[in-house]
C-alpha positions in Angstrom: -0.2 0.6 0.5 1.5 3.4 -1.2 1.8 6.0 1.5 -0.9 8.1 -1.2 -3.7 5.6 -0.3 -6.7 7.5 0.7 -5.3 10.8 1.0 -6.0 13.6 -0.2 -4.1 14.7 -3.5 -3.7 18.2 -5.8 -1.5 18.1 -8.8 -0.5 21.6 -10.1 -0.2 21.7 -13.9 -2.7 18.9 -13.4 -3.8 19.2 -17.0 0.0 18.1 -18.5 1.0 15.0 -20.8 2.0 14.0 -16.5 -0.5 15.3 -14.6 -3.6 13.1 -16.8 -1.7 10.2 -17.1 -1.1 10.3 -12.9 -4.7 10.9 -12.2 -5.6 8.4 -14.5 -3.9 6.2 -12.6 -4.5 6.9 -9.2 -8.0 7.0 -10.2 -7.6 3.1 -11.3 -4.6 1.8 -8.9 -4.1 4.2 -5.9 -7.9 4.8 -3.9 -7.1 8.1 -3.3 -9.7 10.1 -0.7 -9.9 12.7 -3.4 -7.5 14.3 -6.2 -7.5 17.8 -7.5 -6.2 19.3 -10.0 -5.0 23.1 -10.8 -4.5 24.4 -14.2 -4.8 27.5 -15.6 -6.2 26.4 -18.8 -10.3 25.7 -18.8 -10.5 24.5 -22.0 -8.3 21.4 -21.0 -9.6 20.9 -17.7 -13.1 20.4 -20.1 -12.1 18.3 -22.4 -9.7 16.6 -19.4 -13.0 15.8 -17.2 -15.2 15.1 -20.8 -11.8 12.2 -21.1 -12.4 10.8 -17.8 -15.7 11.0 -16.8 -17.6 12.5 -14.0 -15.5 10.8 -10.6 -17.3 12.0 -7.1 -13.6 12.2 -6.4 -12.0 14.4 -8.4 -12.0 18.2 -8.0 -11.1 21.0 -10.1 -9.5 24.2 -9.4 -8.5 27.1 -12.1 -5.7 29.0 -11.1 -1.5 29.4 -11.4 1.0 29.3 -8.9 1.6 32.6 -9.6 -1.7 33.7 -7.6 -0.5 33.1 -3.7 -4.2 33.2 -2.5 -5.9 31.2 -4.8 -3.4 28.6 -4.0 -4.0 29.3 -0.2 -8.4 28.4 -1.2 -6.9 25.3 -3.4 -4.5 23.2 -0.7 -7.0 23.5 2.1 -7.4 20.0 3.5 -4.9 19.0 0.9 -2.7 16.0 2.3 -0.4 15.3 -0.5 0.8 18.0 -3.6 2.3 16.9 -6.8 4.1 20.0 -8.5 4.2 20.0 -12.0 3.4 23.1 -13.1 6.0 24.7 -15.0 7.3 27.1 -17.8 8.7 24.7 -20.3 9.8 25.8 -23.4 13.2 26.7 -23.6 13.0 28.9 -26.7 9.9 30.6 -25.5 11.7 31.1 -22.4 14.5 32.9 -22.7 12.2 34.9 -25.2 10.2 35.8 -22.3 12.4 35.4 -19.4 10.6 37.4 -16.6 7.4 35.2 -17.6 9.8 31.7 -16.6 10.7 33.4 -13.0 7.7 34.1 -12.2 6.5 30.6 -12.6 9.1 28.4 -12.0 10.6 30.1 -9.4 8.3 32.5 -7.9 5.7 29.8 -8.1 7.7 27.0 -6.7 8.0 29.7 -3.7 4.0 30.0 -3.7 3.8 26.3 -3.7 6.4 25.9 -0.4 4.8 28.6 1.7 1.0 27.6 0.6 1.9 24.0 1.9 3.5 24.5 4.8 0.1 27.1 5.8 -2.5 24.5 5.0 0.0 21.8 6.7 0.5 19.9 3.6 2.1 16.6 4.6 4.2 16.1 1.7 5.4 17.8 -1.9 7.0 16.2 -4.7 8.2 18.6 -7.5 8.6 17.4 -10.9 12.3 18.9 -11.8 14.4 17.8 -15.3 17.6 17.0 -16.9 18.1 20.5 -17.6 17.9 21.9 -14.5 21.7 20.1 -13.8 24.2 21.7 -14.9 21.9 24.3 -16.5 23.2 26.5 -20.3 19.4 27.9 -20.5 17.3 29.7 -18.6 14.8 27.2 -18.0 17.4 24.8 -16.5 19.0 27.3 -14.0 15.4 28.3 -13.1 14.4 24.6 -12.6 17.6 24.6 -10.7 16.5 27.6 -8.3 13.1 25.4 -8.2 15.0 22.4 -7.1 17.1 24.7 -4.8 14.1 26.1 -3.2 12.3 23.2 -2.5 14.9 21.3 -1.0 15.3 24.3 1.2 11.8 24.2 1.9 12.0 21.6 4.5 14.3 23.7 7.1 11.8 26.8 6.3 9.0 24.4 7.6 10.9 23.9 11.0 9.0 22.2 13.3 5.5 21.9 10.8 5.0 18.6 9.7 5.4 19.5 6.2 8.3 17.4 4.0 9.3 18.2 0.7 11.3 16.2 -2.1 12.0 16.5 -6.0 12.0 14.1 -8.5 14.3 14.9 -11.7 14.3 12.3 -14.8 14.8 12.5 -18.7 12.5 13.0 -21.6 9.4 11.2 -21.5 8.6 9.3 -24.5 5.2 10.2 -25.6 4.8 13.6 -23.7 3.8 17.0 -25.4 7.6 18.1 -25.7 9.5 15.0 -27.1 10.8 15.0 -30.2 9.4 11.5 -31.0 6.2 12.5 -31.5 7.7 15.3 -34.3 9.5 12.5 -36.0 5.9 10.5 -35.8 4.6 13.5 -37.9 6.9 14.0 -40.3 7.8 10.7 -41.7 5.9 10.9 -44.2 7.6 13.9 -45.6 10.4 11.3 -46.0 12.9 13.7 -44.3 14.1 14.1 -40.7 15.5 17.1 -39.3 18.8 16.2 -36.8 20.2 18.9 -35.0 23.4 16.5 -34.4 24.2 13.0 -35.2 26.1 13.0 -32.0 22.9 13.7 -29.9 21.7 11.5 -26.5 19.1 11.9 -24.2 18.1 9.8 -21.4 14.6 8.5 -21.9 11.7 7.5 -19.7 8.3 6.2 -20.3 4.9 8.1 -18.5 4.3 4.7 -16.6 7.7 4.6 -15.2 7.9 8.4 -14.7 4.4 7.8 -12.9 5.3 5.3 -10.7 8.8 6.9 -9.6 6.5 9.6 -8.4 4.5 7.3 -6.2 7.7 5.8 -5.3 9.4 9.0 -4.2 6.3 9.6 -2.0 7.0 5.9 0.1 10.6 6.9 0.2 11.0 10.3 1.1 12.2 11.9 4.6 13.0 15.4 3.0 15.3 17.2 0.8 16.2 14.4 -1.6 16.4 14.4 -5.2 15.1 11.5 -6.7 16.4 10.5 -10.2 15.8 7.1 -11.7 18.4 4.9 -13.4 16.9 5.1 -16.7 18.4 4.2 -20.6 19.7 6.7 -23.1 19.6 6.7 -26.9 20.9 8.5 -29.6 18.9 10.9 -31.5 20.0 8.3 -34.5 18.1 5.8 -33.2 15.3 7.4 -32.3 15.1 8.5 -35.8 15.5 5.3 -37.1 13.0 4.0 -34.6 10.2 6.1 -35.8 11.0 6.6 -39.6 13.4 4.0 -40.8 12.8 5.0 -44.7 13.0 8.5 -44.3 16.5 10.8 -44.9 18.1 13.0 -42.5 19.2 16.2 -42.8 21.5 17.5 -39.7 20.4 21.2 -39.4 22.8 22.0 -36.5 22.3 22.3 -32.6 19.3 24.4 -31.5 20.6 28.0 -28.9 20.1 26.8 -25.6 20.3 23.1 -26.1 23.0 19.9 -25.6 25.0 18.0 -27.1 24.5 15.7 -24.1 22.3 15.9 -21.0 23.2 15.1 -17.4 20.8 14.6 -13.8 23.7 14.5 -12.1 26.9 16.8 -12.0 30.1 15.6 -11.1 30.2 18.3 -8.0 26.4 17.0 -7.3 27.8 13.3 -6.9 29.9 14.0 -3.3 26.3 14.2 -2.2 25.0 10.9 -4.3 24.0 7.9 -3.3 23.6 5.0 -5.4 20.0 2.2 -5.1 19.5 -0.5 -7.7 16.9 1.0 -9.7 17.4 5.1 -8.8 20.3 8.1 -7.0 19.5 9.6 -4.5 21.2 13.7 -4.5 21.2 14.5 -0.6 20.8 18.1 0.3 23.7 20.3 1.5 23.0 21.4 4.6 23.9 18.3 7.5 20.1 18.1 9.4 19.0 15.5 7.2 22.4 13.8 7.6 20.3 10.9 10.0 17.7 10.4 6.8 17.7 6.2 6.3 17.8 7.5 2.7 21.0 7.8 3.0 22.3 5.5 5.9 20.7 2.8 3.2 22.6 3.8 0.1 25.9 3.8 -1.3 27.7 7.3 -2.1 28.7 6.9 -5.9 32.7 6.8 -6.9 34.8 10.2 -7.1 34.5 12.1 -9.8 31.3 10.3 -10.9 28.8 12.4 -13.2 25.3 11.0 -14.8 25.5 11.5 -18.5 23.4 10.8 -21.1 26.3 10.3 -23.3 28.5 7.9 -20.5 25.4 5.8 -19.5 25.6 1.8 -18.4 22.2 2.0 -20.2 21.3 1.7 -23.7 18.0 1.4 -25.9 18.5 -0.2 -29.7 15.9 0.7 -31.9 13.4 -2.3 -31.6 13.8 -0.9 -27.6 12.8 2.4 -28.4 10.0 1.5 -31.5 8.4 -0.6 -28.3 8.6 2.1 -25.6 6.8 4.9 -27.9 4.0 2.2 -28.4 3.4 2.5 -24.6 0.1 3.3 -23.6 0.3 6.5 -21.6 
């Protein structure tokens, strides 16, 4: 039985790819007391409500994480928060930097304060591989968000509210994934490739959902959880989706990395390895007695978790199979 059993759960950004899939999974398997969606887009909420049908456990809030007063109202009576709301498009963030900070950083602060004041038990914030050694504003804003949520445990003081972060790579089938783009372009017979050396971490939506569920069970407060997941080359991704298409090299876009990273060499000094995941410990020693850290094994000096040096790789057939995994 998971910690989420019979809990009142709220998901910020609940009509995104992760939020919708998580809600379907939770309603079918986790037996929540209720699930509340907080999101800005009334059309997406309307469409999703029609998709899942009437369920007495569902609640729907139109709101924005920038609006602290709205969060105070939405968090009332909530046991658990999954913070999935974010401004995620790299180029959009670069062109609208103040908007990115307002949502990803100030919004994170609002969620932390509202959760503490409402007596929320546990909060898990979703991060991204771009938050490790960031080179664009989106990644930098998510790194700042990660640090806010980790420090939120100290800020919570004597209260029972605890915060943790889940950081994973590209999600197959999500709106931001390159796979749907390749699938749409396959019929044209030509696939644009930014750089044929490029690699990325990959995880399916069901795997991401289960990892978040597990994080609630594992968390003590202050951890950044990172799954041990496979990498794939951009060439193999293209071959899996459009094997007969020709490839056009167009060059790396601004703010894009050749390889992604989820744990930097500097963070490795505080990183513990488990069978299927890593845990980055917080910098402050007030969490040093956590059973999570005491049960793990510190990674070797000089370790980093990068998509090009990964010890797990997907081949073309595996990519094709995972790309067709139901969400």
